[in-house]
Structure formats: structure tokens, C-alpha cells
GUGULO-838879 format. One line per 4 residues: number of its first residue (from 1); for each residue z negated, y negated, x of N, C-alpha, C. Coordinates in Angstrom, 3 decimals, always signed. Layout:
BEGIN
NUM> Z/Y/X/Z/Y/X/Z/Y/X; ...
//
This chain:
BEGIN
1> +12.361/-2.360/+5.130/+11.054/-1.914/+4.710/+10.139/-3.110/+4.447; +10.188/-4.111/+5.309/+9.283/-5.247/+5.116/+9.643/-6.024/+3.852; +10.923/-6.052/+3.492/+11.311/-6.736/+2.258/+10.739/-5.986/+1.055; +10.808/-4.667/+1.091/+10.252/-3.864/+0.007/+8.743/-4.067/-0.114
5> +8.047/-4.163/+1.014/+6.603/-4.408/+0.986/+6.290/-5.783/+0.400; +7.081/-6.774/+0.754/+6.867/-8.125/+0.205/+7.122/-8.156/-1.293; +8.172/-7.486/-1.741/+8.480/-7.450/-3.172/+7.359/-6.729/-3.929; +6.884/-5.612/-3.389/+5.786/-4.879/-4.041/+4.532/-5.745/-4.122
9> +4.252/-6.499/-3.076/+3.093/-7.398/-3.066/+3.243/-8.479/-4.143; +4.418/-9.071/-4.213/+4.633/-10.125/-5.210/+4.569/-9.587/-6.632; +5.152/-8.420/-6.863/+5.110/-7.819/-8.194/+3.671/-7.516/-8.592; +2.863/-7.075/-7.629/+1.484/-6.713/-7.935/+0.594/-7.939/-8.169
13> +0.753/-8.972/-7.363/-0.174/-10.099/-7.425/+0.262/-11.256/-8.322; +1.535/-11.351/-8.694/+1.992/-12.479/-9.512/+1.316/-12.539/-10.884; +1.202/-11.441/-11.630/+0.520/-11.553/-12.936/-0.923/-12.040/-12.816; -1.631/-11.567/-11.809/-3.014/-11.995/-11.606/-3.078/-13.489/-11.288
17> -2.167/-13.938/-10.447/-2.135/-15.351/-10.066/-1.827/-16.229/-11.276; -0.852/-15.825/-12.058/-0.484/-16.609/-13.240/-1.648/-16.677/-14.225; -2.296/-15.548/-14.477/-3.443/-15.560/-15.398/-4.589/-16.418/-14.864; -4.823/-16.364/-13.575/-5.889/-17.178/-12.985/-5.578/-18.664/-13.114
21> -4.335/-19.030/-12.867/-3.954/-20.439/-12.992/-4.036/-20.908/-14.449; -3.609/-20.056/-15.375/-3.724/-20.412/-16.790/-5.180/-20.579/-17.201; -6.035/-19.715/-16.708/-7.459/-19.800/-17.027/-8.067/-21.083/-16.462; -7.695/-21.428/-15.237/-8.217/-22.662/-14.631/-7.697/-23.900/-15.347
25> -6.483/-23.824/-15.889/-5.897/-24.965/-16.589/-6.469/-25.117/-17.997; -7.266/-24.142/-18.415/-7.905/-24.232/-19.721/-7.005/-23.781/-20.852; -6.129/-22.852/-20.585/-5.239/-22.342/-21.635/-6.059/-21.663/-22.716; -5.428/-21.463/-23.842/-6.115/-20.794/-24.944/-6.586/-19.420/-24.481
29> -7.518/-18.814/-25.199/-8.051/-17.515/-24.757/-6.935/-16.518/-24.444; -7.050/-15.905/-23.295/-6.043/-14.951/-22.831/-6.329/-13.574/-23.413; -5.283/-12.773/-23.635/-5.486/-11.427/-24.177/-6.359/-10.581/-23.251; -7.259/-9.839/-23.851/-8.191/-9.016/-23.077/-7.446/-7.974/-22.245
33> -6.414/-7.368/-22.814/-5.654/-6.349/-22.081/-5.018/-6.938/-20.824; -4.506/-8.145/-20.928/-3.897/-8.798/-19.762/-4.955/-9.128/-18.715; -6.126/-9.521/-19.168/-7.208/-9.859/-18.234/-7.742/-8.625/-17.512; -7.549/-7.458/-18.076/-7.971/-6.216/-17.417/-6.847/-5.659/-16.553
37> -5.621/-5.674/-17.085/-4.487/-5.058/-16.376/-4.074/-5.834/-15.128; -4.102/-7.145/-15.180/-3.631/-7.948/-14.047/-4.441/-7.699/-12.772; -5.780/-7.723/-12.806/-6.525/-7.431/-11.577/-6.344/-5.995/-11.095; -6.225/-5.046/-12.044/-6.008/-3.659/-11.631/-4.671/-3.490/-10.931
41> -3.633/-4.132/-11.450/-2.319/-4.075/-10.825/-2.349/-4.729/-9.452; -3.028/-5.868/-9.348/-3.096/-6.578/-8.077/-3.808/-5.753/-7.013; -4.912/-5.167/-7.381/-5.691/-4.413/-6.396/-5.067/-3.070/-6.067; -4.189/-2.589/-6.937/-3.505/-1.333/-6.635/-2.434/-1.513/-5.565
45> -2.118/-2.746/-5.218/-1.110/-2.974/-4.181/-1.545/-2.413/-2.827; -2.838/-2.251/-2.629/-3.302/-1.653/-1.374/-2.926/-0.174/-1.285; -2.583/+0.428/-2.403/-2.110/+1.829/-2.410/-0.612/+1.914/-2.165; +0.129/+0.875/-2.522/+1.583/+0.922/-2.402/+2.043/+0.888/-0.949
49> +1.422/+0.073/-0.129/+1.901/-0.099/+1.243/+1.909/+1.202/+2.048; +0.861/+2.009/+2.038/+0.948/+3.269/+2.774/+2.029/+4.199/+2.233; +2.238/+4.198/+0.924/+3.283/+5.042/+0.345/+4.658/+4.570/+0.791; +4.885/+3.268/+0.757/+6.160/+2.716/+1.215/+6.361/+3.041/+2.692
53> +5.319/+2.867/+3.491/+5.404/+3.160/+4.917/+5.688/+4.640/+5.146; +5.020/+5.503/+4.398/+5.207/+6.948/+4.523/+6.654/+7.329/+4.212; +7.228/+6.739/+3.174/+8.588/+7.073/+2.781/+9.634/+6.476/+3.723; +9.289/+5.411/+4.436/+10.269/+4.711/+5.256/+10.297/+5.136/+6.712
57> +9.187/+5.570/+7.250/+9.104/+5.822/+8.694/+8.948/+7.328/+8.940; +9.975/+7.923/+9.521/+9.976/+9.360/+9.755/+8.913/+9.823/+10.722; +8.686/+9.089/+11.796/+7.684/+9.503/+12.788/+6.276/+9.462/+12.191; +6.038/+8.546/+11.272/+4.741/+8.483/+10.598/+4.518/+9.734/+9.764
61> +5.571/+10.179/+9.037/+5.468/+11.400/+8.240/+5.148/+12.601/+9.123; +5.836/+12.705/+10.258/+5.613/+13.840/+11.151/+4.189/+13.800/+11.722; +3.743/+12.643/+12.157/+2.392/+12.531/+12.708/+1.325/+12.814/+11.650; +1.585/+12.424/+10.408/+0.631/+12.706/+9.336/+0.548/+14.204/+9.072
65> +1.684/+14.882/+9.112/+1.667/+16.339/+8.929/+0.868/+17.018/+10.040; +1.030/+16.542/+11.266/+0.271/+17.098/+12.393/-1.214/+16.828/+12.189; -1.544/+15.621/+11.767/-2.938/+15.252/+11.553/-3.587/+16.110/+10.479; -2.843/+16.420/+9.430/-3.375/+17.230/+8.341/-3.301/+18.724/+8.627
69> -2.756/+19.100/+9.770/-2.699/+20.505/+10.156/-1.591/+21.281/+9.473; -0.621/+20.599/+8.907/+0.475/+21.262/+8.214/+1.603/+21.661/+9.161; +1.593/+21.092/+10.340/+2.687/+21.332/+11.275/+2.131/+21.246/+12.688; +2.631/+22.087/+13.568/+2.209/+22.033/+14.959/+2.901/+20.872/+15.643
73> +2.198/+20.263/+16.581/+2.775/+19.159/+17.329/+3.897/+19.694/+18.201; +5.037/+19.037/+18.145/+6.187/+19.463/+18.934/+6.170/+18.729/+20.255; +6.297/+19.497/+21.326/+6.361/+18.849/+22.636/+7.815/+18.613/+22.967; +8.119/+17.411/+23.335/+9.489/+17.058/+23.689/+9.503/+16.547/+25.117
77> +10.606/+16.012/+25.525/+10.747/+15.515/+26.884/+9.850/+14.323/+27.160; +9.468/+13.618/+26.154/+8.585/+12.474/+26.355/+7.143/+12.937/+26.258; +6.300/+12.288/+26.980/+4.890/+12.674/+26.936/+4.146/+11.728/+26.012; +3.438/+12.323/+25.087/+2.607/+11.555/+24.167/+1.176/+11.981/+24.408
81> +0.320/+11.029/+24.601/-1.075/+11.318/+24.862/-1.842/+11.300/+23.565; -2.544/+12.363/+23.300/-3.413/+12.423/+22.131/-4.821/+12.729/+22.614; -5.764/+12.016/+22.065/-7.165/+12.241/+22.406/-7.811/+13.044/+21.299; -8.564/+14.039/+21.671/-9.341/+14.790/+20.699/-10.721/+14.161/+20.617
85> -11.093/+13.750/+19.444/-12.380/+13.110/+19.243/-13.300/+14.113/+18.571; -14.419/+14.345/+19.195/-15.395/+15.255/+18.623/-16.701/+14.513/+18.401; -17.395/+14.933/+17.396/-18.654/+14.252/+17.064/-19.795/+14.837/+17.871
//
């Protein structure tokens, strides 16, 4: 899972980094579409990590379903402490 997260991070941030370095080096004018797409792709990486985590970790999926009220919490032999927070 951590390798997949690292690859997703590199795929997302490499175009932005390359464009930034080219801009600092004084390269010829960069395409407008690339200058818009690269930062959007880079910043979208914050959305990928929770999705990767959700798909990889079964207990996280189950706890998320309980949190969203889609499934009742299952009591097993182990005791898990949950705090109810009220405003």
C-alpha cells in the first residue's frame, strides 16, 4: 500500500515540479493548458490517498460504514472503546 501511495504522489507532483523548474530556468513560454493542468493534478493527490487507503484496509472500510450509519457495529471478543461526542 505504501508503494502505491508513493507512486501516486510522484505521478501527481512530477509534472508540476518539472514545469516549475522549467519556468525558473527561463524556458520559452510554457503552454497554458500545462500550466493549469499540472497544479490541478498535483493538488488532487490529497484525494487519492484516502481512496487508496479505503481500498487497501478492510478495517477502515468497516469503521467508515459504521461511522456513516450504513452498518451496525459488530461486537466481537475484543473490546473496542468508542466515545460518543455530543455538542
